[in-house]
C-alpha positions as CSV (number, residue, x, y, z in Angstrom):
1,M,95.7,65.5,83.8
2,S,92.3,65.6,82.1
3,T,90.8,68.6,80.5
4,N,88.0,68.7,83.1
5,E,90.4,68.6,86.0
6,K,92.5,71.4,84.4
7,N,89.4,73.5,83.9
8,Q,88.3,72.9,87.5
9,D,91.8,73.9,88.8
10,E,91.8,77.0,86.6
11,K,88.4,78.0,87.9
12,L,89.6,77.6,91.5
13,I,92.6,79.8,90.9
14,S,90.3,82.4,89.2
15,I,87.9,82.4,92.2
16,A,90.8,82.9,94.6
17,L,92.1,85.7,92.4
18,D,88.6,87.3,92.4
19,I,88.6,87.3,96.2
20,G,92.2,88.7,96.3
21,E,91.4,91.3,93.8
22,A,88.3,92.4,95.7
23,M,90.3,92.7,98.9
24,L,93.0,94.7,97.2
25,R,90.4,97.0,95.6
26,T,88.8,97.7,99.0
27,G,92.0,98.6,100.8
28,G,93.5,95.3,101.9
29,E,97.3,95.1,102.3
30,V,99.2,93.0,99.8
31,T,100.4,90.6,102.5
32,R,96.8,89.8,103.4
33,V,95.9,89.3,99.8
34,E,98.8,87.0,99.2
35,D,98.1,85.0,102.4
36,T,94.4,84.7,101.6
37,I,94.9,83.4,98.1
38,S,97.5,80.9,99.3
39,R,95.3,79.6,102.1
40,I,92.3,79.2,99.8
41,L,94.2,77.2,97.2
42,S,95.9,75.1,99.9
43,V,92.5,73.9,101.2
44,Y,91.6,72.8,97.7
45,Q,94.6,70.5,97.6
46,F,97.0,72.5,95.5
47,K,100.5,71.2,96.3
48,K,102.2,74.6,96.2
49,T,101.2,78.2,95.5
50,N,103.3,81.3,94.8
51,V,101.5,84.6,95.0
52,F,102.9,87.9,94.1
53,A,100.9,91.1,94.6
54,V,101.4,94.8,94.3
55,T,98.9,97.6,94.2
56,S,98.2,97.1,90.5
57,M,98.7,93.4,89.8
58,I,98.3,90.0,91.3
59,E,100.1,86.9,89.9
60,V,99.4,83.3,91.0
61,T,101.4,80.2,90.1
62,A,100.0,77.0,91.6
63,V,101.0,73.3,91.3
64,T,98.0,71.0,91.1
65,C,97.8,67.5,92.7
66,G,98.6,66.1,89.2
67,G,101.8,68.0,89.1
68,A,100.7,70.6,86.5
69,T,101.8,74.2,87.0
70,L,99.1,76.8,86.3
71,T,99.6,80.6,86.2
72,Q,97.1,83.4,86.2
73,T,97.6,87.1,86.4
74,R,95.1,89.8,87.3
75,R,95.5,93.5,86.6
76,V,94.0,95.8,89.2
77,N,93.2,99.3,87.8
78,A,91.9,101.1,90.8
79,Y,91.5,100.7,94.6
80,A,89.9,102.5,97.4
81,T,89.2,102.0,101.1
82,D,86.1,100.2,102.1
83,L,86.7,98.5,105.4
84,E,83.2,97.1,105.7
85,K,83.5,95.1,102.5
86,L,87.1,94.2,103.4
87,D,85.9,92.7,106.6
88,K,83.2,90.6,104.8
89,L,85.7,89.4,102.3
90,N,88.1,88.4,105.1
91,T,85.2,86.6,106.8
92,L,84.4,84.8,103.6
93,S,87.9,83.6,103.1
94,R,88.1,82.3,106.7
95,E,84.8,80.4,106.2
96,I,86.2,78.9,102.9
97,C,89.3,77.7,104.7
98,A,87.3,76.3,107.6
99,D,84.8,74.4,105.5
100,P,85.6,74.5,101.7
101,P,82.3,74.9,99.8
102,P,81.8,74.0,96.1
103,P,83.5,76.7,93.9
104,G,80.2,77.8,92.4
105,N,78.9,78.8,95.8
106,I,82.0,81.0,96.4
107,G,81.3,83.0,93.3
108,S,77.7,83.7,94.2
109,R,78.7,84.8,97.8
110,L,81.4,87.0,96.5
111,D,79.0,88.6,94.0
112,D,76.6,89.3,96.9
113,I,79.3,91.1,98.9
114,L,80.4,93.2,95.9
115,A,76.8,94.0,94.9
116,E,76.0,95.6,98.3
117,K,75.0,99.2,98.1
118,E,77.1,101.9,99.5
119,E,76.0,104.0,102.5
120,H,73.2,106.4,102.1
121,P,74.3,109.6,100.4
122,F,73.2,111.6,103.4
123,I,75.7,109.8,105.6
124,S,78.5,110.5,103.1
125,Y,77.6,114.2,102.8
126,A,77.2,114.7,106.5
127,G,80.5,113.0,107.2
128,S,82.3,115.2,104.7
129,I,80.7,118.4,106.1
130,M,81.6,117.5,109.7
131,A,85.1,116.5,108.9
132,A,86.0,119.4,106.7
133,S,84.3,122.1,108.8
134,G,85.7,120.6,112.0
135,F,89.3,120.9,110.6
136,T,88.6,124.5,109.5
137,V,87.5,125.4,113.0
138,F,90.4,123.4,114.5
139,F,92.9,125.4,112.5
140,G,91.5,128.8,113.6
141,G,88.5,129.4,111.3
142,N,85.2,130.9,112.5
143,L,81.7,129.7,111.9
144,Y,81.4,131.6,108.6
145,D,84.5,129.8,107.4
146,A,83.0,126.5,108.6
147,A,79.8,127.2,106.6
148,A,81.8,128.0,103.5
149,T,83.8,124.8,104.0
150,A,80.6,122.8,104.3
151,V,79.5,124.0,100.8
152,L,82.9,123.0,99.3
153,A,82.8,119.7,101.2
154,C,79.5,118.9,99.4
155,V,81.2,119.7,96.0
156,I,84.1,117.4,96.8
157,N,81.9,114.6,97.9
158,F,79.7,115.0,94.8
159,M,82.7,114.7,92.5
160,N,84.0,111.7,94.5
161,R,80.6,109.8,94.4
162,K,80.1,110.5,90.8
163,G,83.7,109.4,90.0
164,I,84.4,112.4,87.9
165,Y,87.8,111.7,86.3
166,K,88.6,109.4,89.2
167,K,88.2,106.1,87.3
168,D,90.2,107.3,84.4
169,N,93.1,109.1,86.2
170,Q,93.3,109.7,89.9
171,L,95.8,112.5,89.5
172,L,93.4,114.3,87.1
173,Y,90.6,113.8,89.5
174,Y,92.5,115.4,92.4
175,L,93.7,118.2,90.2
176,A,90.2,118.9,88.9
177,C,88.8,118.7,92.5
178,S,91.3,121.1,93.9
179,V,90.9,123.6,91.0
180,V,87.1,123.6,91.3
181,T,87.0,123.9,95.1
182,G,89.9,126.4,95.1
183,M,88.0,128.7,92.7
184,L,84.8,128.3,94.6
185,G,86.5,129.1,97.8
186,N,88.0,132.3,96.4
187,L,84.6,133.3,95.1
188,L,82.9,132.6,98.4
189,V,85.4,134.7,100.4
190,M,85.1,137.5,97.9
191,A,81.3,137.4,98.2
192,G,81.6,137.6,102.0
193,F,80.5,134.0,102.7
194,G,83.6,133.2,104.6
195,M,86.5,135.3,105.9
196,H,89.8,133.2,106.0
197,L,90.5,131.5,102.7
198,D,93.5,129.6,104.0
199,K,91.4,128.0,106.8
200,I,88.6,127.1,104.4
201,L,91.0,125.4,102.0
202,I,92.7,123.6,104.8
203,G,89.4,122.0,105.6
204,C,88.9,121.0,102.0
205,I,92.4,119.6,101.7
206,M,91.8,117.3,104.6
207,L,89.1,115.5,102.6
208,T,91.4,114.8,99.7
209,I,94.9,114.4,101.2
210,P,96.0,110.7,100.8
211,G,96.7,110.2,104.5
212,I,95.5,106.5,104.5
213,A,97.6,105.8,101.4
214,I,100.7,107.2,103.1
215,T,100.0,105.2,106.2
216,Y,99.6,102.0,104.1
217,A,102.9,102.8,102.3
218,V,104.8,103.0,105.6
219,R,103.2,99.9,106.9
220,D,104.0,97.9,103.7
221,M,107.6,98.9,103.9
222,L,107.8,98.0,107.6
223,V,106.5,94.5,107.0
224,G,109.0,94.0,104.1
225,E,106.8,94.8,101.1
226,I,109.3,97.4,99.8
227,I,108.1,97.5,96.2
228,T,104.4,98.0,97.2
229,G,105.3,100.6,99.9
230,L,107.4,102.6,97.4
231,L,104.6,102.5,94.8
232,R,102.0,103.7,97.3
233,F,104.4,106.4,98.6
234,A,105.2,107.7,95.2
235,E,101.5,107.7,94.2
236,S,100.7,109.6,97.4
237,L,103.3,112.2,96.7
238,L,102.0,112.7,93.2
239,I,98.4,113.0,94.5
240,A,99.6,115.6,97.1
241,A,101.4,117.5,94.4
242,S,98.3,117.5,92.2
243,I,96.2,118.8,95.1
244,A,98.7,121.6,95.9
245,G,99.1,122.5,92.2
246,G,95.3,122.6,91.7
247,Y,94.8,125.1,94.6
248,I,97.7,127.2,93.4
249,F,96.4,127.2,89.9
250,S,92.9,128.2,91.0
251,S,94.3,131.1,93.0
252,L,96.3,132.3,90.0
253,I,93.2,132.1,87.8
254,I,91.1,134.1,90.2
255,G,93.9,136.6,90.8
256,G,94.2,137.1,87.0
257,F,90.6,138.0,86.7
258,L,90.8,140.6,89.5
């Protein structure tokens, strides 16, 4: 096997890993990631591929036409849910399998998908306000409570968009987010801008509770991805504990000052 052929095969594996990593980062399930990488490499005439993925790592071992075995590993530090990008990545992978393009073209198309801007901030803030305030009213809050929740929803969305602590440590982010919104919620109620603190905080919790992650965890375990499912479930429990601890801590702080 020549050096050029090996470099070409290494590049193909790296590109397949790039697509798999992007899918995992945007909320794709590990079975989809493993299947996508395997299919892409198979259309480029790799004899055999073994792909292992969990939420934080992807490992690929592929056997080339010349019989050489190549292995690459990719560390995934963070992931979120972006179904629009996930759909485009899935479409890209299907197009590659239907009509394999030159590897260089794949990289440029992948860069275009990942470089797309997020939704307008107005949409993000409006969605947060509607969701949080809606849950507050649903659980028995009044319009004053909904208005207070809307203010806190904007704070949560601002912290999320700016990635305050989120990229470094998700648990720290959720703890900081719940402490800040919990303290502000207490202050708003004391100032008369809201009447039922519990209803206000319920609306805020609904924006941060890892409901999608728990659903993914159960789904992964049902399809046989036990390790990934347990990892997601444990992470979800830790996030939920951070959220609860943050709101309790904020109430204790405000109570200590009064």
